[in-house]
C-alpha positions in Angstrom: 89.4 45.0 147.4 89.4 48.2 145.1 92.2 50.2 143.6 92.8 52.3 140.3 93.4 49.5 137.9 96.3 50.8 136.1 98.9 48.6 133.8 101.4 49.3 136.7 99.0 48.6 139.7 97.8 45.4 138.3 101.8 44.4 137.9 102.2 44.8 141.4 99.4 42.8 142.4 100.8 39.3 144.0 99.9 36.1 142.7 97.1 34.2 144.4 98.4 31.6 147.0 95.4 28.9 145.9 93.3 27.8 143.2 90.4 30.2 144.2 92.3 33.5 143.6 91.3 36.6 144.4 89.2 39.4 143.2 90.3 43.3 142.8 87.9 45.9 141.6 88.4 49.3 139.7 87.7 51.9 142.2 85.5 54.2 139.5 84.4 51.2 137.7 82.9 48.9 139.9 81.6 46.2 137.7 85.5 46.0 136.1 87.4 44.3 137.7 90.7 42.2 137.7 90.6 38.3 138.6 94.1 37.0 139.9 95.1 33.5 139.6 97.8 31.4 140.8 99.7 32.3 137.0 97.9 34.6 135.5 95.8 38.1 135.6 92.3 38.6 133.8 90.5 41.6 133.1 86.5 40.9 133.6 83.4 42.8 133.1 80.8 41.6 136.3 77.8 43.0 136.4 74.4 42.4 136.8 70.9 42.9 135.1 66.8 41.8 135.4 65.2 39.8 132.6 61.5 38.9 133.4 61.8 40.2 137.3 64.7 37.6 137.8 68.3 38.9 138.5 71.0 37.7 135.8 74.6 37.7 136.3 77.0 38.5 133.2 80.3 38.2 133.4 82.5 38.4 130.3 86.2 38.0 129.8 87.9 41.4 128.4 91.7 40.4 128.3 94.9 39.2 130.3 97.3 41.3 131.7 100.1 42.1 130.3 98.7 41.6 126.8 95.8 43.5 127.0 96.3 47.1 128.3 94.2 48.1 131.3 92.8 50.9 129.6 91.4 49.1 126.3 89.9 46.7 128.9 88.2 49.2 130.8 86.9 50.7 127.3 85.3 47.1 126.5 84.0 47.5 130.1 82.0 50.9 129.2 81.1 49.3 125.7 79.2 46.2 127.6 77.6 49.3 130.0 76.7 51.0 126.8 75.0 48.0 125.6 72.8 47.4 128.5 71.6 50.6 128.4 70.4 50.3 124.9 68.4 47.2 126.1 70.9 45.0 124.5 72.9 41.9 126.6 76.3 41.4 125.4 76.8 38.7 123.3 78.8 36.0 125.2 81.7 34.4 122.8 82.3 31.3 125.4 78.7 30.4 125.6 78.4 26.5 126.8 76.7 25.2 130.0 78.0 26.3 133.4 79.1 24.0 136.1 76.5 25.2 138.4 73.7 24.1 135.3 75.6 21.1 134.5 75.5 19.9 138.6 71.6 20.7 138.7 71.1 18.1 135.4 73.5 15.5 137.2 71.5 15.7 140.3 68.1 15.6 138.6 69.4 12.6 136.4 69.8 10.8 140.2 66.8 11.5 141.1 65.1 9.9 138.1 67.2 6.7 138.2 66.1 6.7 141.9 69.8 6.7 143.0 70.7 6.6 146.3 69.3 9.3 148.6 72.9 9.3 150.6 74.5 9.6 147.8 72.7 12.8 146.2 72.9 14.2 149.4 77.0 13.5 149.6 77.5 14.8 146.2 75.4 18.2 146.9 77.9 18.7 149.9 81.0 17.7 147.9 79.9 20.1 145.2 79.1 22.9 147.7 82.3 22.5 149.7 84.8 21.9 146.9 83.1 22.7 143.7 80.8 25.9 144.0 83.7 28.2 143.2 83.3 27.4 139.4 79.8 27.2 139.1 79.7 30.5 136.8 82.5 28.6 135.0 81.7 26.6 131.6 82.2 23.0 131.2 84.3 23.6 128.3 86.3 26.4 129.8 87.1 23.7 133.1 87.9 21.2 130.4 90.7 23.4 128.7 92.4 24.0 132.0 93.8 20.7 133.1 96.6 22.1 135.3 94.3 24.4 137.2 91.9 21.6 138.2 95.1 19.5 139.0 96.2 22.4 141.4 92.8 22.4 142.8 93.1 18.9 144.0 95.7 19.2 145.6 95.1 22.3 147.6 91.9 20.2 148.4 93.9 17.3 149.6 95.7 19.4 151.8 92.6 21.9 153.6 90.4 18.6 153.5 92.2 15.1 153.3 93.0 12.8 150.4 89.4 10.9 150.1 87.6 14.4 150.3 89.8 15.8 147.5 89.2 12.0 145.4 85.7 12.1 146.0 84.9 15.8 144.7 87.3 14.7 141.7 85.0 12.0 140.7 82.0 13.9 141.7 83.3 16.8 138.7 84.3 13.8 136.4 80.7 12.8 136.7 78.9 15.7 135.7 81.2 16.3 132.9 80.1 12.7 131.5 76.6 13.5 132.3 76.7 16.7 130.2 78.6 15.2 127.0 75.4 12.6 126.5 73.8 15.7 125.7 76.5 18.2 124.3 78.4 16.7 121.8 80.2 19.9 121.6 81.9 19.2 124.5 85.7 18.0 124.4 86.3 14.4 125.0 88.7 14.9 127.8 87.3 15.6 131.1 89.1 18.6 133.6 90.2 15.9 135.8 92.9 14.1 133.1 96.0 15.7 135.0 94.7 14.8 138.3 96.8 12.8 140.3 94.0 11.0 142.4 95.5 10.0 145.9 95.9 6.8 146.5 93.1 5.0 149.1 93.2 2.4 151.7 89.9 0.4 151.7 88.2 0.5 154.7 87.6 -2.6 156.6 83.9 -2.2 157.4 82.9 -6.3 157.7 81.5 -7.1 161.2 84.2 -9.1 163.2 82.9 -12.6 164.1 82.8 -12.3 167.5 80.4 -9.3 167.4 78.3 -10.9 165.9 75.8 -12.2 168.2 76.0 -8.6 169.7 74.8 -6.9 166.5 71.8 -9.3 166.0 70.8 -8.1 169.8 71.2 -4.4 168.6 68.7 -5.3 165.2 66.6 -7.3 167.2 66.1 -4.3 169.3 64.6 -2.1 166.6 61.1 -0.5 167.3 60.9 -1.1 163.3 60.8 -4.3 162.2 61.0 -3.5 158.1 64.1 -1.6 159.3 65.6 -4.5 161.3 65.1 -7.0 158.5 66.4 -4.5 156.3 69.7 -4.5 158.4 69.8 -8.6 158.4 69.4 -8.6 154.5 72.5 -6.2 154.0 74.7 -9.1 155.8 72.4 -12.1 154.1 72.5 -11.0 150.7 75.7 -8.2 150.5 73.8 -6.1 148.4 74.7 -2.3 148.4 72.1 -0.4 150.7 70.6 1.5 148.1 70.0 -1.2 145.8 68.2 -3.3 148.4 66.1 -0.3 149.6 65.1 -0.1 145.8 64.1 -4.1 146.1 60.5 -4.5 144.9 58.0 -7.4 145.2 57.4 -7.7 141.6 61.4 -8.7 141.3 60.7 -11.5 143.7 60.2 -14.8 142.0 58.5 -17.1 144.8 58.4 -20.1 142.4 62.3 -20.1 141.1 63.2 -19.1 144.4 65.0 -15.9 143.1 65.1 -12.2 143.6 66.0 -9.5 141.1 68.0 -6.6 141.9 67.1 -3.6 139.3 69.3 -0.4 139.1 72.5 -1.8 140.2 75.6 0.7 140.2 77.2 -1.4 137.3 74.2 -0.5 135.4 72.8 -3.7 134.9 70.3 -6.2 136.9 71.4 -9.2 138.8 69.2 -11.9 140.0 70.4 -13.9 142.7 69.3 -16.9 144.2 67.1 -17.0 147.8 68.1 -19.1 150.9 65.6 -19.8 153.5 67.3 -17.3 155.7 66.7 -14.4 153.1 63.5 -15.8 152.4 62.7 -15.7 156.2 63.5 -11.4 156.1 61.3 -10.8 153.2 58.4 -12.8 155.1 59.2 -10.7 158.4 59.2 -7.3 156.0 56.1 -8.2 154.2 54.4 -8.8 157.2 55.4 -5.9 159.2 54.7 -3.4 156.0 51.6 -4.6 155.8 50.5 -3.6 159.1 52.5 -0.3 159.3 52.3 0.9 155.6 49.9 -0.8 153.5 49.7 0.8 150.3 53.3 1.2 149.8 53.7 -2.2 151.1 52.1 -3.7 147.7 55.1 -2.4 145.8 58.1 -2.1 147.8 59.9 -4.4 149.9 61.3 -2.3 152.8 58.3 0.9 152.5 58.7 4.1 154.6 56.0 6.2 155.6 58.3 8.9 156.2 59.8 8.8 152.2 58.2 10.5 149.9 59.5 7.7 147.1 57.7 5.0 149.3 60.9 3.1 150.4 63.8 3.7 152.9 65.7 6.7 152.1 68.3 6.5 155.4 69.3 3.4 157.0 71.0 5.3 159.7 70.3 3.3 163.0 71.5 3.2 166.9 74.1 -0.3 165.6 77.8 -0.8 165.5 77.8 -1.5 162.0 75.1 -0.7 159.0 74.9 0.4 155.6 77.6 -1.0 153.7 79.4 -2.9 156.2 76.8 -5.4 155.5 78.5 -5.7 152.1 81.9 -6.1 153.4 80.5 -8.8 156.0 79.0 -10.9 153.0 82.3 -10.8 151.1 84.2 -11.8 154.1 82.2 -14.4 155.6 82.3 -16.1 152.0 85.8 -16.3 151.9 86.2 -17.9 155.3 84.2 -21.0 154.1 85.9 -21.1 150.7 83.6 -20.1 148.4 85.5 -19.0 144.8 85.8 -15.7 143.5 83.5 -16.5 140.6 80.6 -16.9 142.7 81.3 -14.4 145.4 81.1 -12.2 142.1 78.0 -13.3 141.0 76.5 -12.8 143.9 77.5 -9.5 145.0 77.1 -8.2 141.0 80.6 -7.5 140.8 81.7 -6.9 137.0 83.3 -9.9 135.6 86.9 -9.7 134.6 88.7 -11.2 131.7 88.4 -12.4 128.5 87.8 -16.0 130.6 85.1 -14.8 133.1 83.2 -12.7 130.6 82.2 -15.7 128.9 80.2 -16.9 131.9 76.6 -16.7 131.5 74.7 -15.7 134.8 71.3 -17.0 134.9 72.6 -20.3 134.1 74.6 -20.8 137.2 71.7 -18.9 140.0 69.6 -22.3 140.3 73.2 -24.2 140.3 76.6 -23.4 141.9 74.9 -20.1 143.3 72.1 -21.6 145.1 74.3 -23.4 146.8 76.8 -20.6 147.9 74.2 -18.9 149.0 73.1 -21.4 151.8 76.0 -21.8 152.8 76.9 -18.5 153.2 73.3 -17.8 154.8 73.7 -21.1 157.3 77.1 -19.5 158.5 75.8 -16.3 159.0 73.0 -17.7 160.9 75.0 -19.4 162.9 77.2 -16.2 163.6 73.9 -14.5 164.8 73.8 -17.1 167.8 70.4 -16.9 169.7 68.8 -13.6 168.1 67.2 -15.1 164.6 63.9 -14.0 166.2 62.2 -17.1 164.7 63.4 -20.5 163.3 65.0 -20.2 159.9 63.7 -23.5 158.3 60.6 -25.3 157.9 60.4 -29.0 157.4 59.0 -30.3 154.1 59.0 -34.2 155.0 60.8 -34.1 151.9 64.8 -34.1 151.2 66.2 -30.5 152.5 63.9 -28.3 153.2 60.8 -25.8 151.3 60.7 -21.8 151.4 57.4 -22.1 153.4 58.6 -18.2 154.1 57.8 -17.3 150.7 54.4 -18.0 150.3 53.4 -14.1 149.5 49.8 -14.9 149.3 
């Protein structure tokens, strides 16, 4: 939209109807614009230049209506044009990292921490759909506009739904907190302090007990044995899919019959006991991996030929239940057989709550009560799978109980 910008014409412009606002350009000076938002109208210079063969955008605030006369703002725009003509770039009084740059750094940090590929993809989607219009805004500027961010969250809730609005706001929080670690000048309060998050109902993803046998049959029919073992392990361990996909062989201790999961969501390593059923799946993954991906299988429990990182990057197959459903199922099975809450939290790597639970030393329980709980959960899951276990789970040792023959990795 182009009009002759005057004090009267700007005064007649109607407020924006959503957080995105709209831009009106001067009909004579294209780089001189007024941005109309929900509550204010801002004069800006918006142009481009080239530095080292690259096109660089220049955006500077010139004032606000009605406090700054339009001719004064126009004169400031002409001044910037003069600076550029003399080979000088105008200084930016609000210099700071932009949201677009901060998002790039946030994505790089996720990749360096080998975060879930799925979460990286979803974060990029939330940014593109809901946050990219703020790409040129500095983080410092956003932190000073909590009401604008609150209105944005309300608008996204209406247009895209409460869940997407909440996820987009969490991505914005994460970007800001990541930037704070390297830029101490950023305000302590993040941009979403005024956001009223929508109530969300936790999804019921657990596999119904009566559908277990059918699900196990679906998994048994997957052509790739490594992927089949992965899906069964999601249920047998209750681990987050992304953390399980990054499981390394050096995290498997055959002597102690434990497995250590690194870089969990809580930021700490967790060690859990291995039951006979879990050992069986490890053996299947090992044998299939050596045949299909010999080099990658030396490092990763679940190697993938199509992944640059070497391990499974996606876990989508033609199954009725997959991914995080395994974690929900594990928790439901554990509750159904009376496993206590503390043991479940320790086995699934959840944060311990309260002062009393904070005194618990996880490692001391791995070989005792947690091993017993893990065995009971695995036994119940194997029973629910029915006839689709593919191979016997238990191998007699001639002594009390059974031995973990499946974990003899040599």
